[in-house]
N, C-alpha and C positions, 0 to 999 in steps of 0.2 A: 566219222569219228568215233572217237571210243571215250570221248570226253577229257577231261584235260588234268595235266599233272596235278593238281591240285585237288581237284575233284572226281571220282570213279564216274564211270557212266551213268549207274545204277542208284547213286545217291543224286545225280542229277537229273536223273526222270523223277524221282519221288519228290524231290524239291518243286519242281514245274510242276506236278501235277497235286500236290498242295498247295502251292501257290493258287492254284484256281480253284482250288476249293471243291477236288475231286477225292470224292471215295474210289477206294479201288474198282469197284463193282461198275461204279458211273462211268469211269476210265474204259473199265473194258467194253462198257455197250457202246462207247463214242470212238472206240477203236474197230469196234465190228461195223459199226453205223458207216465212218469213213473208208472199210475194206470195203462195203458193199457198194457205197457210193463211186469206189473207182472200180466195180465192176467183180470183184474178188468174194465171191460167196464160197470160198473154202476157208474160210475162218472159222476156229473154233466157236463153240458156243461160251457162254458168259462165264459159267463155272472155270472151264477150260483157261478160259482168257483171263480171269481174275487168277489162278496160279501160276500163269504164263507173268504176269506183272509183277509179281511176287516174287518171281526166279529173276525177272529181270534185275528188277530194283534192288535185288538183295547180293546181285553179283554173282548168280550161279548158273547161270548161262548167257550166251552172247544175245544182241538184240540182230535181226538179219535187215537187210536193206527194205524189207518189204514192211515191216513194221515201223522203221525208222522213217519212211515215208509217212505212214498212217498216225504218226507221233506227231510228225510236222503238222499233219492235218489238225488233228484235235487241239496242237496248242496256238495253230495260227501262226506258225512261223516257216521260214524257209529251210530248205534242205541246209545251207550256209551258215543258220544262226541254231542247229542242232548240234547238243552238247557246250554250247559257250556258255563259262559262268554268266556274262552278262551280254543275252541276247542283241541289246540294245547299243551296246557301246561300238563305235564308229559306223552306226547307223545312217544312213543319208536322207533314205525315202522306201517306201514299198507302193506300187500302183496295182490296184485288182482291178481289171475290167474284162467283160466277155469270158471268162472261164480261163482267165490268163493273170498270173501274178507274178510281177518282176519288182527284184527289190534289188538295192542301191547299196553298197556297204564300202567304208573303207577299212582294209585288213594291210597291217605292217607292209605299207608303203606301196599298196594296189588297188585300183578301184574296181569291185567284185559286183558282178551282175549276177543274181539268180534269176533264171527264169523255171516256172514251174506252170503244170496245168494245160501244156501242149500236148498232144494225141500223139503215141508210137510214132505215128505214121506222117506228121504234121510235116510241111516243106519248111524249110528254111530257105528262104529266098532273097533277093533285094527287090528295088519297088518296081511296081509294075506288074506283079504276079497276079493270078488269077485268083478267085474266091476260094474261099478253105480260110485255115487256119496258116498263117504265115508269120516269119518273125522277117521284120525290113530294119534296115537301118539305114535311118535318112540324115544325113548332115543337115545341122541349122546353121542359118547364117548369121554372119556375125563372129566377134572374137567366143573363143569357149568362157564359159562360166565358172564359177571358182563354188563348189558346194562344200567348203569348210574342210576340205584334205590340205594336204601340203602343197604349194604351187612347184 
């Protein structure tokens, strides 16, 4: 996502950073920290990252997917919430466990499920899968419950 028609992405990035009380240098430090936690050691140092943040917030250069993911980590949001003016609009629930984050939200008549934290080689299988990181869709007994969405 590249921002909303009402708000360019650079302005959104700056507002999100400022809403969390982060100076640009602290944001640079946290982006580098998020990159290192993800195993990416090729990110630039604090000074270069600081200048990148200025360029991104001023709309002079675009933000790559790589840094979008690091921003999500620093801001504590899912990729689906990135760039939204109100990340909590339509938000139903977020569950974090064992390094996996699952967020449920309702957007324009659809239930959107964002799953992050799975390793690249993770299996996506049904119930009964072996050990390791797997995603299992398990039906629950009884009638479906309403979570505030449209019937």
